[in-house]
FIVO-677932 format. One line per field, with one value per residue: residue number from 1; y, x, z of N, C-alpha, C in turn. Coordinates in pm, whole numbers. Layout:
residues N
i	c(NUM; ...)
n_v	c(Y; ...)
n_u	c(X; ...)
n_w	c(Z; ...)
ca_v	c(Y; ...)
ca_u	c(X; ...)
ca_w	c(Z; ...)
c_v	c(Y; ...)
c_u	c(X; ...)
c_w	c(Z; ...)
END
This chain:
residues 299
i	c(1; 2; 3; 4; 5; 6; 7; 8; 9; 10; 11; 12; 13; 14; 15; 16; 17; 18; 19; 20; 21; 22; 23; 24; 25; 26; 27; 28; 29; 30; 31; 32; 33; 34; 35; 36; 37; 38; 39; 40; 41; 42; 43; 44; 45; 46; 47; 48; 49; 50; 51; 52; 53; 54; 55; 56; 57; 58; 59; 60; 61; 62; 63; 64; 65; 66; 67; 68; 69; 70; 71; 72; 73; 74; 75; 76; 77; 78; 79; 80; 81; 82; 83; 84; 85; 86; 87; 88; 89; 90; 91; 92; 93; 94; 95; 96; 97; 98; 99; 100; 101; 102; 103; 104; 105; 106; 107; 108; 109; 110; 111; 112; 113; 114; 115; 116; 117; 118; 119; 120; 121; 122; 123; 124; 125; 126; 127; 128; 129; 130; 131; 132; 133; 134; 135; 136; 137; 138; 139; 140; 141; 142; 143; 144; 145; 146; 147; 148; 149; 150; 151; 152; 153; 154; 155; 156; 157; 158; 159; 160; 161; 162; 163; 164; 165; 166; 167; 168; 169; 170; 171; 172; 173; 174; 175; 176; 177; 178; 179; 180; 181; 182; 183; 184; 185; 186; 187; 188; 189; 190; 191; 192; 193; 194; 195; 196; 197; 198; 199; 200; 201; 202; 203; 204; 205; 206; 207; 208; 209; 210; 211; 212; 213; 214; 215; 216; 217; 218; 219; 220; 221; 222; 223; 224; 225; 226; 227; 228; 229; 230; 231; 232; 233; 234; 235; 236; 237; 238; 239; 240; 241; 242; 243; 244; 245; 246; 247; 248; 249; 250; 251; 252; 253; 254; 255; 256; 257; 258; 259; 260; 261; 262; 263; 264; 265; 266; 267; 268; 269; 270; 271; 272; 273; 274; 275; 276; 277; 278; 279; 280; 281; 282; 283; 284; 285; 286; 287; 288; 289; 290; 291; 292; 293; 294; 295; 296; 297; 298; 299)
n_v	c(3601; 3634; 3420; 3446; 3404; 3258; 3414; 3284; 3223; 3474; 3491; 3277; 2989; 2763; 2418; 2187; 1903; 1570; 1333; 1011; 863; 690; 534; 390; 272; 159; -84; -36; 91; 292; 166; 24; -46; 224; 175; 20; 179; 331; 110; -23; 181; 203; -44; -73; 86; -60; -315; -235; -155; -392; -548; -395; -431; -719; -727; -638; -369; -192; 44; 227; 225; 343; 594; 751; 1020; 1299; 1145; 1028; 950; 854; 775; 579; 466; 497; 739; 828; 984; 914; 843; 837; 646; 404; 307; 101; -129; -99; -144; -404; -629; -544; -498; -737; -873; -723; -796; -1070; -1042; -921; -1124; -1330; -1210; -1175; -1441; -1530; -1357; -1231; -1006; -747; -808; -682; -523; -362; -85; 50; 311; 443; 692; 971; 1279; 1632; 1772; 1988; 1955; 2041; 2029; 2193; 2323; 2204; 2054; 1811; 1860; 1915; 1904; 1647; 1495; 1532; 1415; 1153; 1071; 1105; 894; 682; 685; 623; 494; 246; 96; 76; -71; -319; -434; -453; -641; -868; -1187; -1191; -1380; -1429; -1218; -949; -708; -434; -253; 68; 216; 505; 670; 797; 659; 403; 425; 521; 329; 72; 11; 101; -109; -129; -249; -566; -623; -726; -584; -709; -797; -590; -383; -165; 133; 380; 618; 751; 971; 977; 1257; 1430; 1636; 1470; 1269; 1024; 831; 511; 224; -95; -322; -640; -843; -1096; -1214; -1322; -1606; -1540; -1290; -1333; -1499; -1361; -1224; -1329; -1541; -1818; -1813; -1993; -2187; -2331; -2092; -1960; -1668; -1340; -1209; -954; -804; -587; -631; -787; -558; -506; -617; -473; -216; -49; -151; -341; -636; -849; -1176; -1444; -1665; -1538; -1293; -993; -787; -507; -329; -367; -548; -689; -769; -950; -1088; -1395; -1458; -1673; -1718; -1590; -1388; -1339; -1071; -944; -667; -439; -203; -260; -485; -701; -854; -984; -932; -820; -549; -239; -95; 102; 226; 441; 244; 6; -264; -478; -747; -982; -1176; -1285; -1616; -1735; -1816; -1724; -1592; -1332; -1136)
n_u	c(-203; -291; -365; -591; -505; -654; -713; -655; -921; -1035; -1280; -1572; -1601; -1706; -1678; -1461; -1552; -1559; -1320; -1205; -876; -626; -309; -5; 327; 630; 848; 1198; 1230; 1400; 1644; 1651; 1780; 1825; 1707; 1493; 1308; 1108; 941; 851; 715; 501; 389; 295; 43; -104; -121; -266; -509; -592; -640; -847; -1053; -1077; -1167; -1425; -1460; -1493; -1633; -1520; -1258; -1293; -1378; -1186; -1049; -849; -609; -271; 56; 330; 575; 716; 491; 133; -139; -466; -783; -1115; -1480; -1591; -1779; -1699; -1499; -1528; -1511; -1257; -1092; -1169; -1283; -1063; -780; -685; -717; -544; -301; -287; -285; -34; 130; 86; 195; 466; 553; 587; 748; 1013; 1156; 1214; 1076; 759; 662; 456; 383; 84; -140; -445; -679; -896; -1059; -1140; -1108; -1030; -1218; -1301; -1250; -1034; -705; -480; -654; -733; -517; -412; -441; -522; -426; -156; -113; -181; 35; 243; 179; 215; 485; 572; 740; 651; 501; 697; 886; 756; 716; 976; 1074; 937; 887; 994; 883; 636; 488; 352; 234; 176; -32; -130; -372; -559; -644; -891; -1021; -1014; -1173; -1424; -1496; -1390; -1431; -1693; -1801; -1866; -1715; -1575; -1344; -1205; -1166; -973; -782; -613; -333; -249; -53; 210; 253; 522; 751; 1078; 1269; 1060; 809; 580; 331; 99; -177; -227; -328; -207; -232; -175; -229; -117; 74; 404; 546; 753; 697; 493; 616; 837; 972; 774; 653; 472; 262; 338; 164; 150; 430; 768; 846; 845; 1169; 1303; 1524; 1742; 1704; 1922; 2076; 1997; 2202; 2238; 2100; 1786; 1508; 1400; 1531; 1580; 1659; 1686; 1465; 1412; 1346; 1470; 1389; 1486; 1378; 1082; 793; 711; 416; 200; -75; -255; -248; -267; -372; -250; 47; 384; 606; 934; 1142; 1430; 1326; 1067; 822; 574; 256; -38; -358; -484; -369; -200; 116; 411; 731; 818; 780; 678; 469; 200; -9; -297; -424; -725; -767; -836; -973; -787; -857; -815; -853)
n_w	c(-2018; -1684; -1411; -1165; -819; -548; -242; 67; 298; 260; 151; 101; -100; -352; -277; -423; -635; -488; -551; -613; -595; -764; -783; -915; -880; -1009; -865; -834; -1078; -1186; -1171; -1404; -1732; -1959; -2217; -2162; -2024; -2166; -2295; -2054; -1935; -2104; -2076; -1807; -1770; -1951; -1820; -1588; -1701; -1807; -1581; -1462; -1647; -1629; -1374; -1401; -1428; -1645; -1690; -1524; -1620; -1868; -1791; -1660; -1474; -1525; -1618; -1594; -1710; -1518; -1593; -1429; -1353; -1319; -1268; -1180; -1149; -1024; -1006; -669; -623; -714; -549; -353; -515; -637; -422; -377; -604; -743; -668; -601; -833; -1004; -880; -953; -1230; -1271; -1155; -1336; -1568; -1478; -1439; -1698; -1831; -2016; -1994; -1742; -1412; -1321; -1052; -825; -625; -477; -418; -260; -238; -144; -201; -213; -527; -810; -1100; -1365; -1634; -1696; -1723; -1485; -1348; -1096; -931; -613; -239; -180; -383; -352; -106; -176; -341; -158; 16; -152; -184; 76; 367; 478; 271; 85; 223; 281; 25; -62; 118; 68; -108; -443; -603; -525; -420; -578; -567; -353; -152; -24; 173; 229; 539; 534; 323; 429; 657; 551; 353; 397; 689; 673; 551; 288; 103; -27; 97; 385; 721; 871; 707; 660; 766; 1010; 974; 1027; 804; 674; 498; 377; 433; 391; 531; 643; 770; 822; 937; 794; 599; 523; 258; 130; -131; -193; 24; 84; 247; 429; 526; 692; 886; 985; 1269; 1441; 1690; 1796; 2091; 2365; 2607; 2917; 2953; 2952; 3143; 3002; 2942; 3153; 3132; 2931; 2574; 2327; 2105; 1763; 1490; 1248; 1272; 1245; 1034; 745; 609; 348; 244; 45; 172; 418; 660; 813; 1082; 1219; 1417; 1570; 1418; 1110; 976; 768; 586; 665; 992; 1255; 1593; 1909; 1980; 2080; 2097; 2109; 2136; 2109; 2232; 2303; 2443; 2371; 2402; 2287; 2128; 1826; 1820; 1774; 1742; 1751; 1638; 1383; 1107; 1222; 1261; 1395; 1467; 1528; 1278; 1096; 997; 674; 348; 62; -190; -310; -111)
ca_v	c(3623; 3583; 3350; 3493; 3301; 3283; 3441; 3202; 3279; 3599; 3468; 3143; 2944; 2621; 2307; 2099; 1763; 1468; 1239; 902; 864; 560; 553; 284; 297; 39; -103; -50; 137; 381; 76; -48; 19; 331; 126; -47; 263; 348; -13; -49; 298; 176; -163; -58; 121; -174; -413; -181; -147; -532; -581; -316; -514; -847; -702; -589; -217; -120; 175; 305; 226; 438; 724; 802; 1157; 1362; 1040; 1062; 842; 913; 715; 443; 428; 575; 799; 876; 1002; 853; 865; 759; 522; 271; 283; -41; -235; -86; -215; -546; -727; -497; -505; -878; -907; -668; -881; -1188; -1004; -897; -1256; -1403; -1146; -1207; -1577; -1560; -1240; -1243; -891; -722; -818; -566; -529; -237; -21; 121; 400; 479; 801; 1045; 1415; 1736; 1813; 2049; 1863; 2111; 2034; 2295; 2289; 2203; 1968; 1694; 1908; 1964; 1844; 1501; 1422; 1539; 1312; 1018; 1053; 1077; 761; 586; 690; 614; 393; 108; 22; 39; -180; -443; -492; -494; -751; -986; -1259; -1144; -1484; -1446; -1080; -859; -585; -394; -136; 142; 279; 626; 658; 832; 554; 281; 443; 533; 224; -60; 5; 115; -242; -124; -329; -699; -628; -732; -506; -809; -826; -468; -359; -16; 182; 529; 643; 866; 972; 1024; 1383; 1503; 1665; 1401; 1156; 1000; 690; 449; 83; -175; -451; -718; -953; -1222; -1209; -1435; -1666; -1479; -1177; -1393; -1570; -1282; -1157; -1379; -1660; -1856; -1808; -2126; -2186; -2221; -2051; -1889; -1525; -1267; -1150; -817; -727; -536; -738; -762; -471; -572; -592; -374; -111; -84; -170; -479; -692; -982; -1263; -1581; -1679; -1488; -1134; -939; -663; -449; -283; -398; -672; -669; -875; -945; -1218; -1451; -1505; -1725; -1727; -1472; -1403; -1259; -1016; -868; -588; -354; -111; -299; -612; -692; -974; -946; -964; -706; -427; -164; -10; 108; 353; 433; 167; -123; -301; -616; -780; -1100; -1168; -1387; -1710; -1750; -1844; -1600; -1537; -1197; -1044)
ca_u	c(-305; -253; -474; -602; -477; -747; -660; -711; -1007; -1092; -1425; -1618; -1602; -1758; -1594; -1458; -1607; -1480; -1261; -1114; -754; -542; -172; 83; 467; 695; 968; 1334; 1222; 1525; 1757; 1650; 1860; 1750; 1636; 1373; 1218; 989; 853; 789; 623; 384; 339; 229; -104; -178; -157; -378; -635; -626; -698; -978; -1142; -1105; -1241; -1560; -1463; -1478; -1690; -1417; -1148; -1328; -1418; -1088; -1038; -712; -509; -134; 165; 430; 700; 735; 362; 19; -225; -594; -901; -1240; -1588; -1581; -1877; -1620; -1396; -1536; -1472; -1122; -1038; -1207; -1171; -955; -643; -642; -707; -417; -190; -288; -235; 109; 194; 91; 300; 599; 589; 627; 816; 1151; 1219; 1219; 954; 686; 612; 401; 311; -38; -206; -572; -713; -1007; -1064; -1180; -1013; -1090; -1245; -1391; -1208; -937; -563; -457; -747; -673; -411; -468; -385; -556; -337; -18; -105; -178; 176; 319; 150; 277; 630; 602; 832; 592; 468; 823; 951; 696; 740; 1111; 1104; 851; 951; 941; 817; 495; 424; 368; 153; 152; -119; -155; -495; -555; -726; -1021; -1082; -1027; -1289; -1552; -1525; -1364; -1507; -1833; -1854; -1910; -1627; -1550; -1206; -1233; -1066; -872; -677; -532; -254; -227; 96; 229; 305; 612; 829; 1206; 1302; 939; 724; 459; 308; -41; -215; -281; -348; -142; -300; -97; -316; -41; 199; 493; 554; 851; 634; 418; 704; 938; 946; 652; 659; 348; 275; 320; 91; 227; 550; 851; 814; 936; 1288; 1279; 1644; 1740; 1736; 2038; 2051; 2014; 2334; 2253; 2013; 1647; 1466; 1377; 1614; 1526; 1753; 1631; 1329; 1418; 1346; 1517; 1332; 1567; 1294; 936; 756; 636; 320; 106; -135; -342; -177; -356; -322; -181; 191; 469; 726; 1025; 1240; 1509; 1252; 925; 781; 430; 183; -173; -437; -549; -323; -113; 208; 533; 809; 842; 684; 661; 326; 175; -149; -359; -508; -805; -731; -938; -939; -732; -934; -780; -882)
ca_w	c(-1920; -1561; -1351; -1028; -715; -444; -109; 171; 403; 224; 114; 87; -238; -368; -260; -555; -615; -428; -642; -576; -667; -759; -844; -893; -896; -1018; -781; -901; -1218; -1208; -1195; -1539; -1840; -2018; -2317; -2107; -1956; -2251; -2296; -1922; -1908; -2176; -2023; -1674; -1789; -2013; -1718; -1505; -1777; -1823; -1451; -1446; -1731; -1564; -1244; -1433; -1407; -1770; -1684; -1465; -1715; -1970; -1746; -1576; -1469; -1530; -1610; -1628; -1703; -1442; -1631; -1363; -1302; -1362; -1163; -1228; -1049; -1061; -913; -557; -616; -753; -444; -290; -614; -656; -309; -383; -622; -850; -617; -608; -986; -1052; -833; -1041; -1372; -1257; -1133; -1468; -1658; -1432; -1460; -1832; -1879; -2050; -1945; -1594; -1350; -1285; -916; -811; -505; -516; -316; -294; -151; -192; -143; -310; -632; -920; -1210; -1451; -1780; -1710; -1691; -1340; -1287; -1028; -842; -469; -127; -177; -482; -297; -4; -232; -383; -41; 67; -253; -153; 210; 402; 506; 158; 13; 299; 269; -98; -70; 203; 22; -211; -568; -673; -478; -395; -692; -540; -224; -160; 93; 173; 318; 659; 493; 245; 511; 745; 484; 264; 457; 804; 646; 500; 146; 17; 14; 167; 531; 786; 920; 594; 653; 881; 1031; 974; 1025; 672; 652; 377; 411; 378; 380; 649; 612; 856; 834; 955; 671; 611; 418; 218; 40; -171; -201; 113; 85; 385; 508; 589; 810; 986; 1046; 1405; 1504; 1759; 1867; 2223; 2433; 2734; 2981; 2888; 3040; 3148; 2910; 3013; 3185; 3095; 2784; 2469; 2254; 1998; 1624; 1436; 1139; 1276; 1220; 901; 707; 509; 283; 178; 28; 234; 557; 670; 939; 1121; 1332; 1542; 1537; 1345; 987; 969; 660; 545; 754; 1097; 1354; 1733; 1976; 1955; 2162; 2026; 2200; 2059; 2206; 2307; 2319; 2459; 2346; 2400; 2292; 2015; 1757; 1878; 1689; 1813; 1663; 1607; 1245; 1030; 1274; 1282; 1432; 1512; 1487; 1153; 1089; 891; 585; 219; 5; -296; -335; -5)
c_v	c(3558; 3521; 3386; 3376; 3342; 3322; 3364; 3280; 3415; 3600; 3317; 3116; 2808; 2515; 2228; 1965; 1660; 1368; 1134; 910; 732; 579; 422; 327; 166; 27; -115; 4; 202; 279; 5; 22; 119; 279; 59; 47; 286; 231; -31; 56; 261; 52; -151; -19; 8; -277; -363; -185; -299; -578; -510; -398; -642; -843; -651; -438; -147; 16; 275; 333; 330; 576; 777; 957; 1199; 1244; 1093; 947; 904; 862; 582; 405; 505; 629; 842; 899; 930; 876; 779; 645; 395; 243; 137; -143; -220; -162; -374; -567; -676; -524; -652; -920; -846; -750; -1003; -1156; -987; -1027; -1336; -1345; -1189; -1345; -1618; -1456; -1275; -1126; -867; -755; -692; -584; -385; -200; 50; 206; 436; 577; 873; 1179; 1505; 1777; 1883; 1953; 1927; 2121; 2141; 2238; 2299; 2118; 1848; 1732; 1960; 1877; 1687; 1431; 1426; 1419; 1179; 982; 1029; 934; 651; 575; 667; 489; 248; 31; -14; -78; -315; -513; -530; -623; -886; -1055; -1213; -1249; -1485; -1315; -978; -715; -561; -259; -64; 231; 393; 590; 689; 729; 431; 302; 443; 398; 80; -86; 26; -12; -228; -211; -479; -728; -618; -653; -589; -836; -705; -442; -214; 16; 322; 548; 778; 854; 1038; 1159; 1477; 1524; 1611; 1283; 1141; 852; 643; 300; 12; -290; -519; -840; -1088; -1212; -1330; -1478; -1598; -1353; -1223; -1437; -1466; -1206; -1212; -1518; -1694; -1856; -1951; -2090; -2314; -2203; -1976; -1736; -1456; -1187; -998; -727; -679; -639; -695; -668; -545; -534; -487; -257; -154; -93; -320; -512; -820; -1040; -1400; -1588; -1635; -1341; -1097; -800; -611; -397; -290; -518; -636; -793; -859; -1084; -1259; -1513; -1549; -1728; -1602; -1491; -1309; -1202; -938; -798; -508; -258; -149; -449; -618; -844; -939; -969; -828; -570; -375; -89; 7; 236; 343; 353; 38; -152; -443; -633; -913; -1082; -1301; -1482; -1731; -1785; -1719; -1534; -1380; -1097; -1014)
c_u	c(-286; -379; -477; -587; -567; -666; -726; -794; -1062; -1238; -1452; -1632; -1644; -1640; -1581; -1511; -1503; -1443; -1182; -990; -678; -417; -94; 228; 540; 832; 1084; 1330; 1347; 1639; 1754; 1731; 1768; 1662; 1511; 1273; 1084; 898; 780; 694; 495; 313; 246; 75; -179; -217; -270; -509; -683; -691; -837; -1083; -1177; -1187; -1387; -1566; -1436; -1525; -1583; -1289; -1171; -1357; -1317; -1073; -888; -602; -367; -41; 279; 571; 717; 603; 252; -66; -351; -692; -1023; -1353; -1588; -1679; -1809; -1531; -1408; -1489; -1321; -1047; -1056; -1311; -1052; -811; -595; -632; -571; -298; -181; -246; -88; 188; 193; 194; 437; 645; 636; 710; 960; 1229; 1213; 1083; 894; 616; 572; 357; 193; -87; -346; -628; -839; -1004; -1115; -1075; -1080; -1092; -1336; -1352; -1096; -802; -544; -561; -679; -556; -481; -404; -409; -457; -189; -9; -106; -43; 270; 299; 214; 430; 673; 681; 758; 564; 600; 892; 890; 708; 885; 1143; 1031; 930; 899; 883; 667; 425; 460; 305; 152; 77; -122; -276; -503; -654; -880; -1095; -1109; -1161; -1417; -1587; -1503; -1445; -1649; -1890; -1919; -1832; -1612; -1422; -1230; -1125; -947; -756; -583; -462; -230; -85; 84; 312; 393; 695; 965; 1223; 1176; 863; 586; 442; 151; -67; -267; -289; -288; -228; -218; -178; -242; 93; 274; 514; 657; 793; 550; 504; 791; 889; 827; 682; 532; 357; 246; 257; 93; 359; 635; 821; 896; 1043; 1250; 1413; 1648; 1777; 1856; 1997; 2074; 2160; 2352; 2150; 1870; 1617; 1454; 1478; 1554; 1650; 1700; 1487; 1321; 1407; 1393; 1458; 1407; 1486; 1150; 913; 678; 551; 216; 44; -225; -252; -276; -290; -256; -32; 258; 582; 803; 1129; 1320; 1435; 1108; 908; 631; 378; 34; -231; -489; -506; -228; -14; 322; 609; 841; 731; 647; 513; 320; 36; -195; -440; -590; -767; -845; -892; -880; -824; -941; -803; -756)
c_w	c(-1793; -1503; -1215; -938; -590; -307; -3; 275; 376; 209; 105; -60; -239; -348; -388; -536; -558; -544; -576; -654; -649; -833; -818; -934; -905; -939; -869; -1052; -1260; -1221; -1322; -1639; -1918; -2133; -2286; -2049; -2044; -2261; -2163; -1888; -1987; -2132; -1895; -1698; -1863; -1919; -1618; -1572; -1791; -1693; -1429; -1537; -1678; -1440; -1266; -1415; -1539; -1758; -1627; -1556; -1819; -1918; -1639; -1580; -1452; -1526; -1645; -1617; -1633; -1486; -1571; -1302; -1375; -1244; -1244; -1123; -1113; -965; -800; -547; -650; -653; -389; -388; -645; -537; -327; -496; -707; -793; -625; -755; -1043; -1012; -923; -1178; -1371; -1238; -1266; -1569; -1608; -1450; -1604; -1903; -1913; -2004; -1797; -1539; -1315; -1148; -876; -666; -564; -394; -362; -196; -206; -129; -248; -406; -750; -1035; -1311; -1593; -1802; -1687; -1538; -1277; -1213; -934; -707; -358; -139; -273; -423; -187; -64; -281; -266; 18; -26; -227; -12; 243; 422; 379; 70; 81; 277; 135; -121; 3; 146; -89; -352; -653; -644; -469; -505; -672; -395; -222; -24; 77; 275; 432; 613; 413; 332; 599; 671; 406; 336; 590; 774; 580; 364; 53; 61; 84; 320; 604; 845; 826; 578; 779; 894; 1038; 979; 898; 676; 538; 407; 350; 362; 518; 630; 714; 863; 868; 835; 695; 491; 384; 111; -12; -173; -108; 97; 231; 474; 584; 706; 924; 1056; 1173; 1481; 1558; 1824; 2003; 2283; 2574; 2791; 2925; 2975; 3035; 3052; 2980; 3039; 3151; 2947; 2686; 2394; 2134; 1858; 1575; 1328; 1141; 1237; 1068; 867; 604; 464; 206; 170; 78; 379; 550; 807; 973; 1240; 1445; 1498; 1464; 1228; 972; 859; 648; 660; 864; 1209; 1489; 1787; 1944; 2056; 2081; 2124; 2116; 2161; 2294; 2347; 2338; 2459; 2336; 2387; 2155; 1952; 1803; 1767; 1767; 1719; 1671; 1465; 1176; 1094; 1307; 1329; 1472; 1461; 1359; 1150; 971; 803; 447; 157; -83; -309; -221; 74)
END
């Protein structure tokens, strides 16, 4: 029996209910030996559920919509009323759960990328529930260059989770002050995916940024100080992108900034000289800005 496919703009039809979306993806999953794929695939949803319970979100855990195990992660929908609590405190609790596991794990470390989005999706108990543009965009955010780069650059001893929040969620939930996650703990990025026609503004949040993420590309401004050279800066040796080795990070173009950064700063790159406070600029994934210093406690 064939299923009729609606013709766009031929008539009006009811808008599907809005559903929040959460997904995680494990870093370097495909590099694991085949014998570890199955156990890790089972472990990831267990860690997520454990964090939901510790964050006091048992109701969300038990009421997930169209959940799916993606092999290297999980994805599920939920009532948007829970979005403020997923951003805070759940993401911080999930980072703690991952850190506790990784410190005692005999097997591979589990470090996750997470994406949070919201949008209209079919949810009527039918096959195909949860499929739509909002879900496609959530997966694109999860695979985008900024969140992959920040997790790759961070120390695996400290940073266990990097989250990317869609602009819609950021504006409605964070700027709307419905969540305990302060806007100053988020960094604006241009989310792009290699080989895909996708580009959206989004926001990175790393609950436990390692020190190299804060230090890389940042120099405290000295007053008075020498003028910024007007001549062309020396080009990077290995092209653009972030590289991590030991406790250092190299950013070929732009500055990767996470965590609590105090004071103004000056940054000079081959194409950009910047000095200021709370500004965003970039080509590709480069981000910068002043961050308010405060206690961590998961924010």
